[in-house]
N, C-alpha and C positions, 0 to 999 in steps of 0.2 A: 880364739881368733875370730874376728868379724871381717867379712869380705864384702866389698861393694863393687858393683859393675858400673862403669861409666862410659858412655859413647864419646867419640871425639867430636869436637865442635865442627870440624870439617867432616861432612857425612861420608866422604870417600876414604877417610883414614880409619885405621883400626882403633878400637877403644882400649880400655885398660881395666885391670882388677886392682883395687886398692885394699891392702891388708892392714888391719888394726889389731892391737893388743886389747882384748876384751876387758882386761882388768885395769890397765893403766891408760887406755885410750891413745897410746902412742901409735905413730904411723911408721912401722919399720920398713915397709917396702911397697912397691907397686910393680905390676907386670903387664906387658902388652897382651891383649886378648885379640879376638877377631873383630869384624865390623859389626857395630851395634850389638854389644853384649847385653844379655838380660837375665836369662834363667840360670840360677846357680844351684848346684847340688853338691853334697859332700858325703864321703864314706871312707873309713879305714885309711886316713891320712891322704886321701885323694880329694880333689875338688874339680868339678866340671862347670864350665860356663857356656851356655848356648849363645851363639852369635848369629843373629838373624840375617844380616847382610841384605836387607830389603832395598829395592831400587829407589833411585831419586833422580831428579833433574839438576844437572850442574850448571844450567844456563845455556849450554851449547847442545845438549841432548840428554837422553836417558842413560844412566849408568847403573849397572847392577853388580854390586860386589858379591864375592863368594859367601855363601852360608857356611858355617863351620862350628866346631866345638873346641874350646880351649880346655885342656886337662892339666892339672897341676899336682905336683907332689909337695906335701907339707911336712917339714921335719923341724927338729929343734936340737941344738947342741949347747949344753950348759945353759939351758933356758933361753937361748937365743934362736928365734925362729928363722927358717929359711924356706924359700919358695922357688920351685922350678916348674916352669910352664911351657907348654908347646901347643900350637894350634893345629887342629886336624881338619883340613878342608875335605869336601866331598870330591875326591879325585882318585884316579887309579892307584897312585902310590900309597894311599892310606887305606886301601881295601885289601882283604885277604885274597889269595890266589884265586882267580876266576870269579871273584865276587863283583868286580866292577863290570858294568854292562854298557851296551850302546843305549842311546836315547830311546830307540824303538823298543828294545828289550825292557827297559825300565817302565815304559808306558804299557807294555804287555803285562807287567806285574802290578799295574794299577797306580803307578806314580804319576800324578798330574803334572805335566810340563806345559809351559806357556809359550815361549818364544818371545822375541826372535832368538833367544839363547837355547832353544830346545834342540841342540845338536850335540853330538858326542863330546866335543872338546870343551863345551861350556855348560854341561848339565849342572855342575856345581854352582854356577851363578844363578841358575833358575830355582835352585832349592832354597827354601827359607825355613830353617829349624826354629822352633819356638820354645820348647821345654824339654827337660830330661830328668832322669833319676838313675841312681846306682842300685843294683841288686844288693840285698842286705849283706851279702858276703863280700861286696866290693869288687867282684870279678868282672862284672859286665855293666855297661851303661847304655840305657835306651834313650833315644832322642826322637821326639815327634816333630814332624815337618808339617805345620798346620795347613798352609795354602796348598801344598802338594798332596794333602790327605795321605801322608806316608809316614814311615818310621824307619829308623836305622838302629842296628844292634852293634855295639862296640866292645871288643875284647880288650880289657884293660891291660893285662899282662903282655899280650901280643902287640898292642898298640895299633890295632887294625879294626876297621869296620867289617863285620861278618856278612851283612846283607842290608839291602835297602828295598823295602816293599811298600805297596799301597795297602791301606786299611780296607777290610771287607766292606761291601755295600749291604747295609742292614735294612730290612723292611721297616718303614717308618709308620708310626701311629701318632696322632695328636690333632690339635686344632690348627689347620693350615690356612685359615682365612681370617682377615681382619674386617671382612664385610659380610659375615654370615649372621650378624645380629644375635649372637649368643655364644655359649660355651659348647663347642661341638668337637669332642675328642673322639676320633674314629680311625679306622684302618683302611678305608677305601672311600673314594669320592666318585660317584657315578660309575662305579665299577673299576675305576683307575686306582692302582696302588702307586706308592712312592717309595723310592730307595733314598736313604740318607747318606750323604758324605759327612762322616762324623767330625772330621777336621779338629782334633783335640788341641786345646791350648796348653794344658799341662798334663803331666803323667806322674804317678807315684808308684814305687816298687815295694813289694813285700814278699815274704816267703812263707809257705804253709806246707807242712809235712814234706819238707825238702824240695818243694816245687817253686819255681819262680812265677810270680804273678805281677801284672802291670795294669793299673787302673787309670783310665783317662777321663778328663773333663771335656766333654764334646761341645765346645763353644761354637765352632764354625767361623770361617773368615773368608773374605773375598779379596782379590788383588785388584786394587783400583789405581790405574795409571801406571807409570813406569814402563816396564817391558811386557805388560800383559798383552794378549792378542787383540783385545778390544781397543787398545790405544788409550789416549788420555782424553779424548773427546767423548761426547755422549749423543744419543739420539732419543727419540721417544721410547724406543723399545729396549735399548741397551744403555747402561750407565756404568762405566768401568766394567767389571766382570759381572755385575748384578743384572739379572734379567727377570722381569715379571712374566711368568709362564703364559698368562692369558694373551700377551702381545704377540706371541710367536706360535701359538697352537690353535688349531681349528676344531679339535675334538671338544664336544660339549663340556665334559667334566673338567677339561683343562682350561677352557676359556671363560667359564662361569666364575665370576668374582666371588660367589658364595661357596664355591668348591675349591678349585685349585688355581683359578685365574690370577689371584693375587700372590701366589707362592713365589718367594724369592728363590730362584733356581739358577743354574749355570750349566754350561756345556760340560760334558764328561771329560773330554781331553782337549783343552783350549787350543793348543798349537794346531791340531788337526782340523778343528772346526774353522778356524780362521783361514787356514790354507785352502780348504775346500770352498769356503764362501767367496773368497776374492783372490785366491792365488798367491797369497802372501801371509806371513805371520806378523806383519807390521801394519796392516790396514787399520783404519780408524773405525769407530763405532758406526758411523753413518754408512760406510762402505759395506760393513758386515750386514747391517740392517737391510740395505738395498738388495744385496746379492743373495741373502738367505731367505727372502720372502717367498713362501710357497714352494720351497725346494726341500725335498726329503734328503736328509744327510745321514741317515742311519745305515750301518753296514754290519756285516758279521765280522768277528775278530779275524785278523790275518796276522802274519808274522810281523807286518809293519804297523798293525793296529791303527790304520787310518780310519777317520770318521769318529762317530760317537756311538755309544751303546743305545739301544732302544729302550725308552722308558723315561720316567721323570725323576729328577734328583732334587732333594732339598739340601740347603746349605746348613750344616751343623746338625748334631744329633739330638739336641734338647735332652741329653741323657749323660750317664756315665757308663763305661763299659769295662769289664774285666777280661783280660787276656792271660794266657799262660804260654810258657816257652821252656824248652829244655835244650841244653847245649847239643849241637849237632843238627838241630832243626834249622830250617832256613826261612821260617815265617812264624808269626804268632798264631795261636788258636783262640778264638773267642769262646768264653765260657758263660758269660752273662751280660745282659744290657738292661738298664733300669727302665727302658721303654718310656711309658707315660707318667712315671712317678712324679717328676718335677711339675708337670702341669696339673696333676691331681692335687698335690699338696699346696699349690699356690692359687687355689680357688676353684679347681675343677671337680672336686669331690666333697660331698657333704661330710665325709669322715674327717676332713681337715678344714675347720672354720678359719676364715680370714678375719682376725681380731676376735675378741669375745662376742662381738656383735654380729659376726658372720656376714660381712659386707657383700659376699657373693651368693648368699642364700636365696634371695628372691630371683636373682638372675638364673641360677641353676634350675630352680623349681618351675618358673613360669616365663622366663625370658624378660622379666621386668626389672627396673632399677639396675640395669647393667652399666650404662654410660655414667661416668663421673662418680660411681659408687662402688663398683666391683673392680678391684685391681688385678684381675686375671690377666696375665701377660701384659702388664703395664710396667713401664720403667721410670715413671715420673709422677709427680704431683703438680697440678691437679691430675687425678687419675685418668689415664688414657686406656680405657677398657679395650682389650683385644688387640692393642696396638702392635704387639710383638708377635702375634700368632702366625702371620704369613712370613715372618722372618726367622729369627733364631730363638724365639720364645724367651724363657727365663735366662738363657745363656749361662750354662755351667762353665765357670771360668777356672776354678782351682780345685784341687783335690789332695787330701792326705789321709793317712790311716794311723791308727794307734791301738795298742793293746792295753785293756783295762786290768786292774789288779786281779780280777777273777779269771783272766785269760780270754775274755771276750775281745775280739778284734772288731773295731769300728772304723767306718769310713766317713769322711766329712767332705761334702761338696759345697762350694760357695756359688751362689747364683748372682751374677753380676748385675743383671737388669732388674729382676723382681726383688732381689735382695734376699738375705737369709742363708742359713746353712742347713743342708739336708743330711741326716745321719742314717746310715744303714749298719746292721749287724752283718759283717762279712766273715764271721767265724768259719762258715762254709762258703768259700768263694764261688762255688757253683750255684748257690741258692741263697743269696743275701735276703735279709728281711728289713723292710723299712721301719725305722725306729722313731724318727722325730724330724720335725721341721720347725726351726725357730727363726723368726724374722724380726729383729729389733729395729723396727722401722715405723715411722709415723706417716700415715697416709693423709693426714691433714684434711679431713672431709668437712670440717666445720667452717663456717664463713669467717670466724675470727682468725683462722689459720692463715688466711690470705692477707690479713691486715696487721694483726698484732704479732704473729709468730711466723713470718715468712722468711726469716733468716735461715741460711742453710743448716745451721746447727740443730734446728728442730727436726730435720729429716732423720737424725740418728745414724744408724750404721748400715745404710744401704750400699750394695756394691762391693762385697768382699772379693779381692783379687789374689790373695795369698794366704795360705793356712799352714800353721806349724803345730804339731801335737807335742805336748810336754807331759812326760810320764809322771807318775806319782813320785818316783824317786827324785826327779829333777825339779819338781814343782815347788815354788816358794810358799804355797799354802798347804802342802801335804796332801794334795788331791790332784788327779789328772786335769790338765787344762788344754785349751786350744787357743792359739794366738791367731788373730785375723787382721790383716791390713785392709783398710777400706779407704782407698784414695779419694773417692768422691766426697766422703765425709771428713777426710783429713784426720783419721783416727787409727790408732793401734788398739784393738779390742781384745780383751782376755775373757775367755769363757771357761767356767768351771764345769767339768763333766761329772754328772751324778746319776745314780740309778734311782729313779722315782716312778710314781704312777704316771701313766700315759697322759700327756696334756690334752686339753679339750679344744685348744685353738693354737694358732701359730705364734702367739705372743706379740703380734704387731698392734699398733695403736691406731684407732680410727681418727683421733684428733689429739691436739695438744692437751686440752683440758682434762681428758680422762687417761692420759698416758702415764703409767707408773714409773717410767724411766726418766721422766723430766721432773725436776724438783718443783714444789709448790711455789717457791720464790721465782721460778722461771715460767710459771703459768701451767705447770703440769700437776698430776695427782701425787707423784712422788713416793708411792708405797714400795717400789722395788729398789730404791736407792739403798745401797749397803756399803760397808767399809771392810777393811781387811779382817777384822775380828769376827765379822758375820760369816765369812766364807772359809777362813783358815781352820784346819783340823789338827788334832794330835799335838806333837811336839812343836810344830811350827806356830800354833796358836799360843802355847805356853811360853815359848821363847820370846814372843812378841809382847808378853805381858798383858794379854787380853783378859777380860773378865770371863768367867765360866760360861756366860750366856750372853746373847745379844739383847740389847734394850728394846728392840723392835721399833724404835723411833727413827724418823727420817734423819739421815746423817748429812754432813756437809760435803762428803766425798762425791766423786763422779762415778762410782761403781754402780753396777746394776745387777739385779737378779730376777729370774723368772722361773716359774714352775717348769718341770721337764718330764719327758717321757722316760720309759725304761731305757737306761743308758743314753740320756739325752744331754743337752747343753744348757747350763744356767748362764745367762749373759752376765758377765762381770767386767765392766769397763774400769780398769784401774785396780791394781793390786799393790805392788810395791815399786818404789823407785821408778824406773823407766817404763813400768807397766801401766802407769796412769795414762789415760787417754789424752793425747796431745792434740788440741784443736788448732787447726790451721788458722793463722791470723790472730790467735789469742795466746796468752802465756798461762792460762789457768791450769792446764794440765801439768805444765812444768812446775808451777808454784805448789800445786797439791803434792806432786812427787817429792819436792824438797821438804815440804811440811811433814809428810809421812816419814821420810828418812830421819828427820830430826827426832820424831817421837818414837820410832822403832828402829834404832840403829843396828840391831842384830839381824835385820831381815834384808840386807842388801843383796842384790842379785850378783 
């Protein structure tokens, strides 16, 4: 069964879940979901869909639908599927006894509430869930609420949420300025430390030695407009929820643009901040700016949790975090955070070269050749060096895990802005080991790239936003694989996971002419182009009628390969049938898929 989530055309209405037969492509049914459905997970005949319920303006004022989760039972009688779905809003009736709390109590537990809906009766409208996962046994479902920096645990058999809590505040390290003229990954700035609101976008679940674990991709997000306390207008200091720390702080470390002055920050508890600044949770940005100037708004925690905590917060974790939980407990326990791994592999460390030419080498060593050459914390081409440092950095967007044939458990995190996939060995969840970083991306640093090769297709696979692990047993090529959706590139990319010697660079291209992932006919170097027979193994290769070895010549396919680290990822765009990269606005991927199916009819998915 294939399930697709679709929002309603009218933003105020609930969306739907469309169910398709994966073999026949027939459309047997659809079910009503919640408002703005997006994140889908499945396990043991159950399916969940996270419904964000984000605010919008209907022309007469701001409207904030309820955030929720739709959970479905999937069954089949005489091969005829049936689906039963119910939507669980965040409200007292859907929480276990004594688990639903007042708005003040939820804020005491670290749940960020905004207003004007931050009152007991409408807490559910203020909550915006983003992603979720089932535990491997299917007994529990965890939901992350990104803007609220919170999470909820749901008991599947009881049909109740067990608790709603805020994520812990982790001490941040990293490069926090886009105006410090270099790569400066550190833990303190003029003596000032920073706490990070991790605000995960996605979460994945796994079990190890009978214990539940939850791994988050800590992208970070801000609420702009709608019902947030800042309102929908902006001033010099505030824009939506986003605040540049240097505009509101007088301490030297905070106001210096080379330290923390450029840091994208926010208030800890938005509803309280607005209330204290101007006596209302609905005042606009200029009113907050005017009334908070020079006024200390820090307090100690009370039963009402008024005010904000003392200190500096960054938006997003620039990291991935592993938590554990056992039934009966009322909160997660953090066991590991990747800290600065993502900034190190994307140009911040000599151990991880950016392209074989090490585009960031001179910048790291002497602070030279940084601008337009080093893509550290850059999300675009031409390269915008350091452009994301004061914001959310590489932006870890998606995460999944999988077990290799030898029992090694790997995690994969997609970086939306810088691009690429980071691999860790998480066989011991309390002490993961960084394994690899592969970024099939073209930084287009040559002058010809801005004239001859400026089409979007030459950017390759930047911006993964969804990952799925495919085990060896389920793989069409007889080896573990990773599927990655890259919306900016308009591609579905397949990666073959292999155990090889540690790579010496991140696999990215400095320009089109030297890029092994782009064919010579398209202006590239083309040596990494492969086809199905180059990557298939064992019975899958034999069944496809492949020769015993690869010719080593450049093929006509759109598949790609790159060297890999121990338990790393070999980029393979296009394997069989629908696995071919489909390029937005072109039919080449579809044509190649049809051509492959005609030549290898025994390898349909």
